[in-house]
SETOR-743906 format. One record per residue (C-alpha): x, y, z; residue in three letters. Coordinates in nm, 2 decimals, decimal comma, always signed. Example, Ala and Ser with C-alpha at 12.3 -4.5 7.8 and 13.67 -1.06 7.14 Angstrom:
residues 2
[[+1,23; -0,45; +0,78]; 'ALA']
[[+1,37; -0,11; +0,71]; 'SER']
***
This chain:
residues 323
[[+8,52; +12,79; +8,75]; 'MET']
[[+8,50; +12,96; +9,09]; 'ARG']
[[+8,80; +13,16; +9,21]; 'LEU']
[[+8,87; +12,91; +9,49]; 'SER']
[[+8,88; +12,63; +9,23]; 'GLY']
[[+9,12; +12,82; +9,01]; 'ILE']
[[+9,35; +12,89; +9,31]; 'LEU']
[[+9,35; +12,52; +9,40]; 'ILE']
[[+9,44; +12,42; +9,05]; 'LEU']
[[+9,72; +12,68; +9,03]; 'ILE']
[[+9,85; +12,57; +9,36]; 'SER']
[[+9,85; +12,20; +9,25]; 'PHE']
[[+10,03; +12,29; +8,92]; 'ILE']
[[+10,29; +12,50; +9,11]; 'TYR']
[[+10,35; +12,23; +9,36]; 'GLY']
[[+10,40; +11,97; +9,09]; 'ALA']
[[+10,64; +12,19; +8,90]; 'CYS']
[[+10,84; +12,25; +9,22]; 'LYS']
[[+10,88; +11,87; +9,27]; 'GLN']
[[+10,95; +11,78; +8,91]; 'ASN']
[[+11,32; +11,90; +8,91]; 'PRO']
[[+11,40; +11,67; +9,21]; 'HIS']
[[+11,22; +11,38; +9,05]; 'LYS']
[[+11,40; +11,44; +8,72]; 'ALA']
[[+11,72; +11,45; +8,91]; 'GLY']
[[+11,65; +11,10; +9,05]; 'ALA']
[[+11,56; +10,98; +8,71]; 'GLU']
[[+11,88; +11,12; +8,56]; 'ASN']
[[+12,09; +10,97; +8,83]; 'PHE']
[[+11,97; +10,61; +8,75]; 'LEU']
[[+11,97; +10,67; +8,37]; 'ALA']
[[+12,26; +10,49; +8,20]; 'GLY']
[[+12,39; +10,35; +8,52]; 'LYS']
[[+12,51; +9,99; +8,57]; 'SER']
[[+12,56; +9,78; +8,88]; 'VAL']
[[+12,88; +9,58; +8,94]; 'THR']
[[+12,86; +9,29; +9,18]; 'VAL']
[[+13,17; +9,15; +9,35]; 'LEU']
[[+13,26; +8,88; +9,60]; 'GLY']
[[+13,42; +8,99; +9,92]; 'THR']
[[+13,71; +8,83; +10,12]; 'ALA']
[[+13,79; +8,77; +10,49]; 'GLY']
[[+13,49; +8,57; +10,60]; 'TRP']
[[+13,55; +8,25; +10,80]; 'VAL']
[[+13,31; +7,97; +10,74]; 'ASN']
[[+13,14; +7,81; +11,04]; 'ASP']
[[+12,90; +7,52; +10,94]; 'ASP']
[[+12,71; +7,55; +11,27]; 'ARG']
[[+12,56; +7,89; +11,17]; 'TYR']
[[+12,38; +8,07; +10,89]; 'VAL']
[[+12,46; +8,43; +10,84]; 'ILE']
[[+12,21; +8,67; +10,67]; 'SER']
[[+12,06; +9,02; +10,66]; 'GLN']
[[+12,36; +9,25; +10,62]; 'PRO']
[[+12,29; +9,60; +10,75]; 'SER']
[[+12,36; +9,93; +10,57]; 'ASN']
[[+12,73; +10,01; +10,59]; 'VAL']
[[+12,87; +10,31; +10,78]; 'ILE']
[[+13,22; +10,44; +10,83]; 'THR']
[[+13,40; +10,57; +11,14]; 'ASN']
[[+13,77; +10,66; +11,19]; 'ASN']
[[+13,87; +10,48; +10,87]; 'GLY']
[[+13,68; +10,16; +10,94]; 'TYR']
[[+13,37; +10,06; +10,74]; 'THR']
[[+13,12; +9,85; +10,94]; 'TYR']
[[+12,85; +9,61; +10,86]; 'VAL']
[[+12,61; +9,44; +11,11]; 'PHE']
[[+12,45; +9,11; +11,03]; 'TYR']
[[+12,25; +8,81; +11,17]; 'VAL']
[[+12,41; +8,49; +11,29]; 'LYS']
[[+12,17; +8,20; +11,34]; 'GLU']
[[+12,22; +7,84; +11,44]; 'PRO']
[[+12,16; +7,60; +11,16]; 'VAL']
[[+11,95; +7,38; +11,39]; 'ASN']
[[+11,72; +7,67; +11,49]; 'SER']
[[+11,36; +7,60; +11,39]; 'PRO']
[[+11,36; +7,94; +11,22]; 'MET']
[[+11,70; +7,90; +11,05]; 'ALA']
[[+11,71; +8,12; +10,74]; 'GLY']
[[+11,46; +8,37; +10,85]; 'THR']
[[+11,70; +8,55; +11,09]; 'GLY']
[[+11,44; +8,58; +11,36]; 'TYR']
[[+11,62; +8,32; +11,58]; 'GLY']
[[+11,96; +8,49; +11,56]; 'GLY']
[[+12,20; +8,73; +11,73]; 'THR']
[[+12,36; +9,04; +11,57]; 'ILE']
[[+12,73; +9,03; +11,49]; 'GLN']
[[+12,96; +9,29; +11,33]; 'TYR']
[[+13,26; +9,31; +11,10]; 'ALA']
[[+13,48; +9,59; +10,97]; 'PHE']
[[+13,67; +9,67; +10,65]; 'SER']
[[+13,97; +9,89; +10,58]; 'ARG']
[[+13,94; +9,88; +10,20]; 'ASP']
[[+13,59; +10,01; +10,12]; 'HIS']
[[+13,41; +9,68; +10,17]; 'GLY']
[[+13,63; +9,44; +9,96]; 'ASN']
[[+13,79; +9,26; +10,26]; 'THR']
[[+13,62; +9,21; +10,60]; 'TRP']
[[+13,73; +9,12; +10,94]; 'SER']
[[+13,47; +8,95; +11,15]; 'ASP']
[[+13,46; +9,08; +11,51]; 'GLN']
[[+13,19; +8,87; +11,67]; 'GLY']
[[+12,88; +8,95; +11,89]; 'LEU']
[[+12,73; +9,30; +11,90]; 'CYS']
[[+12,37; +9,25; +12,03]; 'ILE']
[[+12,24; +8,93; +12,19]; 'GLY']
[[+11,89; +8,82; +12,29]; 'THR']
[[+11,71; +8,99; +12,57]; 'GLY']
[[+11,63; +8,86; +12,92]; 'LEU']
[[+11,33; +8,63; +12,98]; 'ALA']
[[+11,01; +8,82; +12,93]; 'GLY']
[[+11,16; +9,09; +12,72]; 'GLN']
[[+11,04; +9,16; +12,36]; 'PHE']
[[+11,37; +9,03; +12,21]; 'ASP']
[[+11,42; +8,72; +12,44]; 'ALA']
[[+11,40; +8,47; +12,15]; 'ALA']
[[+11,60; +8,65; +11,88]; 'GLY']
[[+11,73; +8,98; +11,73]; 'VAL']
[[+11,77; +9,04; +11,36]; 'CYS']
[[+11,74; +9,29; +11,07]; 'LYS']
[[+12,00; +9,54; +11,19]; 'PRO']
[[+12,03; +9,90; +11,06]; 'ALA']
[[+12,29; +10,15; +11,18]; 'VAL']
[[+12,29; +10,53; +11,18]; 'ILE']
[[+12,49; +10,81; +11,33]; 'LYS']
[[+12,23; +11,04; +11,49]; 'ALA']
[[+12,45; +11,31; +11,64]; 'THR']
[[+12,80; +11,45; +11,61]; 'GLU']
[[+12,91; +11,32; +11,95]; 'ASP']
[[+13,06; +10,99; +11,81]; 'GLY']
[[+12,76; +10,78; +11,91]; 'PHE']
[[+12,60; +10,53; +11,66]; 'PHE']
[[+12,26; +10,37; +11,70]; 'TYR']
[[+12,16; +10,03; +11,59]; 'LEU']
[[+11,79; +9,96; +11,52]; 'TYR']
[[+11,69; +9,59; +11,51]; 'TYR']
[[+11,39; +9,36; +11,52]; 'VAL']
[[+11,32; +9,16; +11,83]; 'GLY']
[[+11,10; +8,85; +11,89]; 'VAL']
[[+10,98; +8,72; +12,22]; 'GLY']
[[+10,94; +8,38; +12,38]; 'GLU']
[[+10,70; +8,15; +12,20]; 'GLY']
[[+10,78; +8,31; +11,86]; 'PHE']
[[+10,75; +8,05; +11,58]; 'THR']
[[+10,68; +8,26; +11,27]; 'ASN']
[[+10,42; +8,01; +11,19]; 'ALA']
[[+10,07; +8,15; +11,26]; 'ASP']
[[+9,87; +8,46; +11,37]; 'ALA']
[[+9,91; +8,41; +11,74]; 'SER']
[[+10,01; +8,72; +11,95]; 'SER']
[[+10,35; +8,55; +12,03]; 'GLN']
[[+10,44; +8,59; +11,66]; 'ASN']
[[+10,43; +8,97; +11,66]; 'LYS']
[[+10,76; +9,16; +11,62]; 'THR']
[[+10,89; +9,49; +11,75]; 'ALA']
[[+11,18; +9,73; +11,69]; 'ILE']
[[+11,45; +9,81; +11,94]; 'GLY']
[[+11,75; +10,03; +11,95]; 'ILE']
[[+12,11; +10,01; +12,09]; 'ALA']
[[+12,38; +10,27; +12,13]; 'LYS']
[[+12,72; +10,18; +12,00]; 'ILE']
[[+13,06; +10,34; +12,07]; 'ILE']
[[+13,38; +10,23; +11,88]; 'PHE']
[[+13,74; +10,23; +12,00]; 'ASN']
[[+14,01; +10,38; +11,78]; 'ASP']
[[+14,12; +10,03; +11,68]; 'ASN']
[[+13,78; +9,96; +11,53]; 'GLY']
[[+13,65; +9,73; +11,81]; 'ILE']
[[+13,32; +9,81; +11,97]; 'ILE']
[[+13,37; +9,95; +12,32]; 'ARG']
[[+13,01; +10,00; +12,42]; 'VAL']
[[+12,70; +9,83; +12,29]; 'SER']
[[+12,40; +9,89; +12,51]; 'ILE']
[[+12,03; +9,85; +12,45]; 'LYS']
[[+11,83; +10,17; +12,52]; 'LEU']
[[+11,48; +10,24; +12,64]; 'ASN']
[[+11,53; +10,01; +12,94]; 'SER']
[[+11,54; +9,71; +12,70]; 'GLY']
[[+11,20; +9,79; +12,57]; 'LYS']
[[+11,11; +9,84; +12,20]; 'PRO']
[[+11,10; +10,19; +12,05]; 'VAL']
[[+10,83; +10,09; +11,80]; 'LEU']
[[+10,56; +9,83; +11,85]; 'GLU']
[[+10,26; +9,72; +11,64]; 'ALA']
[[+9,95; +9,94; +11,65]; 'SER']
[[+9,65; +9,82; +11,85]; 'GLU']
[[+9,49; +9,51; +11,69]; 'PRO']
[[+9,15; +9,68; +11,67]; 'ALA']
[[+9,29; +9,99; +11,50]; 'SER']
[[+9,28; +9,85; +11,15]; 'GLY']
[[+9,61; +10,02; +11,07]; 'TYR']
[[+9,86; +9,87; +10,82]; 'PHE']
[[+10,10; +9,78; +11,11]; 'ASP']
[[+9,84; +9,64; +11,36]; 'ALA']
[[+10,02; +9,30; +11,37]; 'TYR']
[[+10,39; +9,36; +11,30]; 'ARG']
[[+10,66; +9,63; +11,27]; 'VAL']
[[+10,97; +9,50; +11,10]; 'ASP']
[[+11,26; +9,59; +10,86]; 'ASP']
[[+11,39; +9,92; +11,01]; 'PRO']
[[+11,56; +10,16; +10,77]; 'ASN']
[[+11,67; +10,49; +10,94]; 'PRO']
[[+11,81; +10,79; +10,77]; 'ILE']
[[+11,91; +11,14; +10,88]; 'ASN']
[[+11,67; +11,40; +10,73]; 'LEU']
[[+11,59; +11,76; +10,84]; 'ASN']
[[+11,79; +11,72; +11,16]; 'GLY']
[[+11,58; +11,42; +11,27]; 'GLN']
[[+11,58; +11,04; +11,24]; 'ILE']
[[+11,33; +10,92; +10,99]; 'TRP']
[[+11,27; +10,55; +11,06]; 'LEU']
[[+11,11; +10,37; +10,76]; 'TYR']
[[+10,98; +10,03; +10,85]; 'TYR']
[[+10,75; +9,75; +10,72]; 'THR']
[[+10,41; +9,69; +10,88]; 'GLY']
[[+10,17; +9,40; +10,86]; 'LEU']
[[+9,80; +9,44; +10,95]; 'ASP']
[[+9,75; +9,07; +10,99]; 'LYS']
[[+9,92; +8,73; +10,95]; 'TRP']
[[+9,98; +8,68; +10,58]; 'GLY']
[[+9,88; +9,04; +10,51]; 'GLY']
[[+10,04; +9,27; +10,25]; 'THR']
[[+10,36; +9,43; +10,37]; 'PRO']
[[+10,35; +9,81; +10,36]; 'ARG']
[[+10,61; +10,07; +10,43]; 'MET']
[[+10,55; +10,32; +10,72]; 'GLY']
[[+10,74; +10,60; +10,88]; 'LEU']
[[+10,81; +10,71; +11,24]; 'ALA']
[[+11,02; +11,03; +11,31]; 'VAL']
[[+11,23; +11,10; +11,61]; 'SER']
[[+11,35; +11,45; +11,70]; 'ALA']
[[+11,54; +11,29; +12,00]; 'ASP']
[[+11,64; +10,93; +11,94]; 'ILE']
[[+11,65; +10,87; +12,32]; 'ASN']
[[+11,29; +10,98; +12,38]; 'LYS']
[[+11,03; +10,89; +12,11]; 'SER']
[[+10,95; +10,78; +11,76]; 'HIS']
[[+10,63; +10,93; +11,63]; 'VAL']
[[+10,43; +10,77; +11,35]; 'ARG']
[[+10,37; +10,99; +11,05]; 'GLN']
[[+10,12; +11,02; +10,77]; 'ASN']
[[+9,82; +10,97; +11,01]; 'ASN']
[[+9,91; +10,60; +11,05]; 'ASN']
[[+9,87; +10,54; +10,68]; 'ARG']
[[+10,13; +10,35; +10,48]; 'ALA']
[[+10,36; +10,53; +10,24]; 'LEU']
[[+10,41; +10,24; +9,99]; 'LEU']
[[+10,28; +9,89; +9,93]; 'ASP']
[[+10,56; +9,64; +9,97]; 'GLY']
[[+10,89; +9,63; +10,16]; 'SER']
[[+11,19; +9,80; +9,99]; 'PRO']
[[+11,52; +9,68; +10,12]; 'THR']
[[+11,73; +9,98; +10,01]; 'LEU']
[[+11,61; +10,32; +10,15]; 'ILE']
[[+11,84; +10,62; +10,17]; 'GLN']
[[+11,89; +10,99; +10,10]; 'LYS']
[[+11,90; +11,08; +9,73]; 'GLN']
[[+11,99; +11,45; +9,68]; 'ASP']
[[+11,72; +11,64; +9,88]; 'VAL']
[[+11,48; +11,35; +9,91]; 'GLY']
[[+11,46; +10,98; +9,98]; 'VAL']
[[+11,48; +10,69; +9,74]; 'ILE']
[[+11,33; +10,35; +9,80]; 'ALA']
[[+11,45; +10,05; +9,59]; 'ILE']
[[+11,28; +9,72; +9,57]; 'PHE']
[[+11,61; +9,56; +9,48]; 'SER']
[[+11,48; +9,23; +9,35]; 'GLU']
[[+11,22; +9,37; +9,12]; 'THR']
[[+11,44; +9,68; +9,05]; 'GLN']
[[+11,15; +9,92; +9,10]; 'ASN']
[[+11,25; +10,26; +9,23]; 'ALA']
[[+11,04; +10,52; +9,41]; 'TRP']
[[+11,14; +10,88; +9,51]; 'PHE']
[[+11,00; +11,13; +9,76]; 'ALA']
[[+11,13; +11,48; +9,75]; 'PRO']
[[+10,98; +11,54; +10,09]; 'ASP']
[[+11,04; +11,19; +10,23]; 'GLY']
[[+10,67; +11,12; +10,24]; 'LEU']
[[+10,50; +11,13; +9,90]; 'ARG']
[[+10,67; +10,86; +9,69]; 'PHE']
[[+10,65; +10,87; +9,31]; 'ILE']
[[+10,74; +10,57; +9,10]; 'LYS']
[[+11,04; +10,64; +8,88]; 'LEU']
[[+11,05; +10,53; +8,51]; 'LYS']
[[+11,41; +10,44; +8,55]; 'GLN']
[[+11,47; +10,12; +8,75]; 'LYS']
[[+11,76; +10,01; +8,96]; 'PHE']
[[+12,00; +9,87; +8,70]; 'PRO']
[[+12,02; +9,51; +8,82]; 'SER']
[[+11,82; +9,27; +9,05]; 'PRO']
[[+12,02; +9,23; +9,37]; 'VAL']
[[+11,90; +9,01; +9,66]; 'ASN']
[[+11,84; +9,21; +9,98]; 'TYR']
[[+12,06; +9,50; +9,88]; 'ALA']
[[+12,15; +9,75; +10,16]; 'ARG']
[[+12,33; +10,08; +10,10]; 'GLY']
[[+12,59; +10,33; +10,24]; 'ASN']
[[+12,45; +10,59; +10,47]; 'VAL']
[[+12,76; +10,80; +10,46]; 'ASP']
[[+12,66; +10,92; +10,12]; 'THR']
[[+12,37; +11,14; +9,99]; 'SER']
[[+12,30; +10,92; +9,69]; 'SER']
[[+12,32; +10,56; +9,59]; 'LEU']
[[+12,68; +10,44; +9,58]; 'SER']
[[+12,76; +10,09; +9,71]; 'TRP']
[[+12,66; +9,84; +9,98]; 'GLY']
[[+12,64; +9,47; +10,06]; 'LEU']
[[+12,38; +9,21; +9,96]; 'TYR']
[[+12,30; +8,84; +10,01]; 'MET']
[[+12,40; +8,61; +9,73]; 'PRO']
[[+12,12; +8,43; +9,56]; 'ALA']
[[+12,29; +8,10; +9,65]; 'GLU']
[[+12,38; +8,17; +10,01]; 'HIS']
[[+12,75; +8,09; +10,07]; 'GLY']
[[+13,03; +8,24; +10,26]; 'LEU']
[[+12,99; +8,61; +10,36]; 'GLY']
[[+12,82; +8,88; +10,16]; 'PHE']
[[+12,88; +9,02; +9,82]; 'ASN']
[[+12,93; +9,39; +9,73]; 'LYS']
[[+12,73; +9,59; +9,48]; 'TRP']
[[+12,84; +9,92; +9,33]; 'GLN']
[[+12,65; +10,16; +9,10]; 'ILE']
[[+12,83; +10,36; +8,84]; 'LYS']
***
């Protein structure tokens, strides 16, 4: 074997050994764990609307927040979330009881990318200045979610949120002049996200915002997970991995796990881990229980608890907790 080949082999083995302790740590974290599921209180039923798609939870000044989608039952897209608005609620007892606070983000103006609906919220604190940022999916006029027409594309927008000391939102304003921060790639590109970008999942990593998202290359295509990184959330989100997908499928639960990132397909229970946030390895250990559309807690550096949609959708959201 040539010297260059030997060096490459040594480098590969060394790199694998360096990553193994982190992967083993993720495996050990899931080993022997169980998931407890609980109902939550405080939700007020309104037969005119369907609520869905709870965001990740986040805490500020003693209040824990969740953002979610509220959609009229007579909407032609009822149940998908695409025809909804984004509401919010807060809890003072770690997610067991919730107080609904109403509208956070509404639809955009005529002609804007989110004129017909906003959905799939995900919240993050990007800086230490007390500002929170809400990523969301927007759909424009003519959206039906029924065919491959250009009107049925989706895009990802962002809003800045500031809370009052009493837990109420004081400011909720869409950024980027009401334009999306991430759009589908060019149709002729052949990239995995050439038709849609969807399902935003932001985390803080290496002093930046790592925005994981779902891409579709065509109508009815295979959903795949991509990544865009922002060094300045107010300026740009740059696609990573040379426009290649990181994973097939669309995990609902993505968050920091020790030094890396864990991605959970919460219905199949499959778990993937990336020590560097990019190269995901399938774990032997699974998420302990199937949970419908589970979202996590971004205040923690490992899986802890969050909310999810009950299999038989009823009043409010349920809570999952891993121990």
